[in-house]
C-alpha positions in Angstrom: 18.6 -0.9 1.2 19.9 -4.3 1.0 23.1 -5.1 2.8 26.2 -6.1 0.8 27.7 -9.5 1.6 31.4 -9.0 2.6 33.8 -11.7 1.6 35.8 -13.1 4.4 39.6 -12.9 3.9 40.0 -16.7 4.4 39.8 -19.6 1.9 36.5 -21.3 1.2 37.5 -24.6 2.6 38.6 -23.0 5.8 35.2 -21.2 6.1 33.5 -24.6 5.7 35.9 -26.1 8.2 35.2 -23.4 10.8 31.4 -23.6 10.6 31.5 -27.4 10.8 33.9 -27.2 13.8 31.6 -24.9 15.7 28.6 -27.2 15.0 30.5 -30.2 16.3 31.6 -28.2 19.4 27.9 -27.4 20.0 27.0 -31.1 19.9 25.3 -31.2 16.6 25.5 -34.0 13.9 25.3 -36.7 16.6 23.7 -38.9 13.9 26.4 -38.1 11.4 27.3 -35.2 9.2 25.5 -34.6 5.9 27.2 -36.1 2.8 29.7 -34.3 0.7 27.2 -33.4 -2.0 24.7 -32.0 0.4 27.3 -29.9 2.2 28.6 -28.6 -1.1 25.1 -27.6 -2.1 24.5 -25.9 1.3 27.7 -24.0 1.4 27.7 -23.2 -2.3 31.1 -24.6 -2.9 32.6 -27.5 -4.8 32.8 -31.1 -3.5 36.6 -30.9 -3.4 36.4 -27.9 -1.0 34.1 -29.8 1.3 36.3 -32.9 1.2 39.3 -30.8 2.2 37.5 -29.3 5.2 36.3 -32.8 6.3 39.8 -34.2 5.9 41.2 -31.5 8.2 38.5 -32.3 10.8 39.4 -36.0 10.5 43.2 -35.2 10.9 42.4 -33.3 14.1 40.5 -36.2 15.5 37.2 -34.3 15.4 35.3 -36.7 13.1 35.6 -40.3 11.9 35.4 -41.0 8.2 34.7 -44.4 6.7 34.2 -45.4 3.1 30.6 -45.7 2.1 29.3 -44.2 5.3 28.6 -40.7 6.7 31.3 -39.0 8.6 30.4 -38.8 12.3 31.7 -37.0 15.4 34.7 -38.7 17.0 34.0 -40.1 20.5 35.2 -37.8 23.2 37.6 -38.9 25.9 36.0 -39.4 29.3 35.7 -36.1 31.0 36.6 -34.1 27.9 34.7 -30.9 27.4 34.4 -28.3 24.6 36.9 -25.5 24.7 35.7 -22.5 26.6 35.8 -19.2 24.7 36.8 -17.2 27.7 37.0 -18.0 31.4 33.3 -17.5 32.5 32.7 -15.3 35.5 29.6 -15.1 37.7 27.9 -11.8 37.4 25.1 -10.1 39.4 21.9 -11.0 37.6 19.4 -8.5 39.0 20.3 -5.4 37.0 21.4 -7.3 33.9 18.3 -9.4 34.0 16.1 -6.4 34.1 18.1 -5.0 31.1 17.8 -8.2 29.1 14.1 -8.4 29.6 13.7 -4.7 28.8 15.6 -5.1 25.5 13.7 -8.3 24.6 10.4 -6.5 25.0 11.4 -4.1 22.2 11.8 -6.9 19.7 9.5 -9.1 17.6 10.0 -12.9 17.9 9.8 -15.8 15.5 9.5 -19.1 17.2 11.5 -21.6 15.0 11.4 -24.6 17.3 9.8 -25.6 20.6 10.1 -29.2 21.6 10.9 -31.7 24.3 14.0 -33.7 24.0 16.2 -36.0 26.2 19.2 -34.2 27.8 22.5 -35.0 26.2 25.5 -35.6 28.4 26.6 -32.0 28.0 23.1 -30.6 28.7 22.7 -32.9 31.7 26.0 -31.7 33.1 25.1 -28.0 32.6 21.6 -28.2 34.0 22.5 -30.8 36.7 20.0 -33.4 35.5 20.3 -37.1 34.9 21.3 -37.8 31.3 18.2 -38.5 29.3 15.8 -36.4 31.4 13.4 -34.3 29.4 14.4 -30.7 28.6 12.6 -28.1 26.5 14.5 -26.7 23.5 13.4 -23.3 22.2 14.9 -21.7 19.1 13.8 -18.1 18.4 14.8 -15.3 16.1 14.5 -11.8 17.5 14.2 -8.7 15.3 14.2 -4.9 15.8 12.9 -2.3 13.4 16.3 -2.6 11.6 15.8 -6.3 10.9 17.0 -9.6 12.4 19.0 -9.2 15.6 19.6 -12.6 17.2 19.3 -16.4 16.9 18.7 -17.8 20.3 18.7 -21.5 21.4 17.5 -22.1 25.0 17.3 -25.3 27.1 15.2 -25.5 30.2 14.3 -28.5 32.4 10.9 -29.7 31.2 9.2 -29.6 34.6 9.8 -25.8 34.8 8.0 -24.9 31.6 4.8 -26.9 31.7 1.8 -24.7 31.0 3.1 -22.5 28.2 3.9 -22.9 24.6 4.7 -21.1 21.3 2.2 -18.3 21.9 3.8 -17.4 25.2 7.3 -17.7 23.8 6.4 -15.2 21.0 5.2 -12.6 23.5 7.5 -12.9 26.6 11.2 -13.7 27.3 11.7 -17.2 28.9 13.2 -15.7 32.0 10.0 -13.7 32.5 7.9 -16.8 32.0 10.0 -18.7 34.5 9.6 -16.0 37.1 5.8 -16.0 36.5 6.0 -19.7 37.2 7.6 -19.2 40.6 11.3 -19.5 39.6 13.5 -16.8 41.4 16.6 -16.1 39.3 19.7 -15.7 41.4 22.9 -15.5 39.3 24.2 -16.1 35.9 27.5 -17.5 34.5 28.2 -16.0 31.1 30.9 -16.2 28.4 31.2 -14.2 25.3 33.1 -15.0 22.1 32.6 -15.0 18.3 31.2 -17.6 16.0 30.5 -17.9 12.2 27.1 -18.2 10.7 26.1 -21.6 9.4 23.6 -22.1 6.6 20.5 -22.0 8.8 21.6 -19.1 11.0 22.8 -17.1 8.0 19.4 -17.3 6.4 17.5 -16.3 9.5 19.8 -13.4 10.3 20.2 -12.3 6.7 24.0 -12.4 6.7 26.4 -14.4 4.4 27.4 -17.9 5.4 30.6 -17.6 7.5 29.8 -14.1 8.7 31.2 -13.2 12.1 28.6 -13.2 14.9 28.8 -12.4 18.6 28.2 -15.6 20.6 26.9 -15.6 24.2 26.6 -18.7 26.5 24.6 -17.9 29.6 23.7 -20.4 32.4 21.1 -19.0 34.8 20.7 -20.3 38.3 17.9 -19.7 40.8 18.3 -18.4 44.3 19.0 -22.0 45.5 21.8 -22.1 42.9 20.0 -24.7 40.8 20.6 -24.3 37.0 17.3 -23.3 35.4 18.2 -22.1 31.9 21.1 -22.6 29.4 21.2 -20.1 26.6 23.3 -20.0 23.4 22.8 -16.8 21.5 24.2 -15.6 18.2 23.9 -11.9 17.6 24.6 -9.6 14.6 27.4 -7.3 15.9 26.1 -4.4 13.8 22.8 -4.4 15.8 23.9 -5.6 19.3 26.3 -4.4 21.9 27.4 -5.7 25.3 28.7 -2.7 27.3 30.5 -3.1 30.6 31.8 -0.4 32.9 34.6 -1.3 35.4 35.4 0.9 38.4 38.6 1.2 40.3 37.1 -0.5 43.3 36.0 -3.5 41.4 32.3 -2.7 40.7 30.9 -3.9 37.4 27.9 -2.7 35.5 26.9 -4.6 32.4 24.3 -3.4 29.9 22.8 -4.9 26.7 22.1 -2.5 23.8 20.0 -3.5 20.7 20.8 -0.9 18.1 17.8 0.0 15.9 19.4 2.7 13.9 22.1 0.7 12.1 21.0 -1.0 8.9 
């Protein structure tokens, strides 16, 4: 049975604004945003709606608009960083890692992108690499029997992933491939928040543009505390849960659940 698209209780221009804001915060559109006509077509709205969203971004200093040219992200002040969704906390990786790998094995994978690219300033800072060093970008969609579950973007230093390609990505989680290559995961720093689906993600996850998704940012370190993987994950909240049990003495047990019975 096909799912019904729920209309968000916010104006169309604000939906466009929020999606573009999230894309800018993720470092996208470095070469400039699409034109007003293209954005209007992608979002299924009028050009006036798009223009109002762009004007708000410009007023907030997020983009620079010039007559006859594409809008582009505004230069960041030295040392400025994107706003954190929550204060990230280091978590024990051993039990959670086993759980993540276990849940991943129960999904099917579509490899959307697998390519080498130079590390941007933000990626270089996260992975502790010189800016411009090669990293591998993987974009995958995972699905369960219920349908699409997650849209995952992962960045890994290039020298750690030589020797495997799309076929391996489609059959095994990247953490498992890294382990097979000699990497020993040690800890992870993770933050969880919410994001809205943009055009591409909405199509892959079969949700309306602007639909609320669970957003996870996870930076994995090895036993020598060297960053080895940066993951940005977007998950359908009707098919994915993050459970955490807190005890009075401070123990924490986290568990990932991919729900296959909801549809």
